[in-house]
BABABA-833267 format. One record per residue: x, y, z of N, C-alpha, C in turn; residue in one letter. Coordinates in steps of 0.001 Angstrom, whole numbers, padded with zeros to 6 digits, always signed. Example, Ala and Ser with C-alpha at 12.3 -4.5 7.8 and 13.67 -1.06 7.14 Angstrom:
2
+013190-005690+007800+012300-004500+007800+013200-003300+007800A;+012850-002250+007080+013670-001060+007140+012900+000030+007870S;
This chain:
45
+177917+094883+035026+176522+095326+034929+175599+094333+035635X;+175945+093044+035610+175070+092070+036270+175071+092298+037781X;+176236+092615+038345+176300+092874+039784+175484+094119+040112X;+175597+095131+039270+174824+096353+039501+173334+096057+039371X;+172967+095238+038391+171553+094896+038207+170994+094143+039404X;+171777+093177+039905+171308+092419+041066+171232+093317+042293X;+172183+094235+042434+172158+095162+043570+170913+096038+043510X;+170587+096519+042308+169394+097359+042147+168138+096535+042428X;+168123+095293+041952+166961+094443+042193+166796+094169+043681X;+167897+093884+044374+167822+093640+045816+167367+094900+046539X;+167896+096054+046124+167504+097311+046759+166013+097562+046552X;+165512+097239+045354+164088+097440+045075+163248+096505+045943X;+163698+095268+046117+162955+094325+046956+162946+094786+048403X;+164116+095229+048895+164196+095699+050281+163325+096937+050457X;+163373+097842+049473+162556+099054+049553+161079+098688+049561X;+160683+097730+048747+159286+097300+048726+158883+096688+050055X;+159781+095899+050657+159470+095289+051948+159316+096362+053013X;+160218+097359+053006+160112+098439+053977+158829+099234+053766X;+158472+099466+052499+157244+100208+052214+156042+099448+052755X;+156032+098124+052581+154907+097324+053085+154845+097397+054607X;+156000+097274+055263+156008+097313+056725+155594+098688+057224X;+156047+099743+056546+155683+101101+056951+154177+101308+056800X;+153615+100789+055688+152170+100930+055473+151408+100159+056550X;+151864+098943+056838+151184+098129+057861+151304+098798+059225X;+152504+099318+059547+152685+099998+060830+151822+101242+060897X;+151731+101973+059796+150895+103173+059768+149444+102835+060012X;+148975+101741+059420+147575+101346+059611+147340+100902+061048X;+148273+100135+061603+148106+099657+062972+148191+100829+063948X;+149107+101775+063714+149227+102926+064605+147984+103804+064499X;+147380+103866+063325+146164+104656+063154+145007+104010+063905X;+145015+102683+064011+143939+101989+064694+144165+101854+066194X;+145407+102001+066647+145699+101807+068072+145146+102918+068965X;+145318+104199+068637+144843+105248+069558+143362+105116+069903X;+142529+104742+068942+141098+104609+069205+140856+103481+070218X;+141675+102437+070169+141488+101310+071093+142102+101612+072452X;+143226+102322+072480+143929+102559+073745+143408+103801+074453X;+142666+104662+073769+142168+105888+074396+141268+105579+075594X;+140281+104671+075466+139445+104367+076642+140263+103798+077797X;+141277+102994+077487+142110+102428+078543+142856+103544+079261X;+143360+104516+078522+144080+105620+079148+143125+106439+080016X;+141892+106625+079555+140931+107392+080346+140615+106669+081659X;+140466+105344+081587+140158+104594+082804+141363+104615+083744X;+142580+104581+083199+143771+104619+084043+143919+105987+084692X;+143586+107046+083965+143714+108397+084529+142706+108621+085648X;+141509+108064+085512+140492+108244+086553+140878+107442+087803X;
């Protein structure tokens, strides 16, 4: 049971880390198009 408990705890920590990275990536990706849109327009012209 201790091995199972540690495995579950590690899985929860890894899942939390992935959730944080996904949230951070989502926020950065949401902010990137607004910044890169003018650059794309200038490149297209």
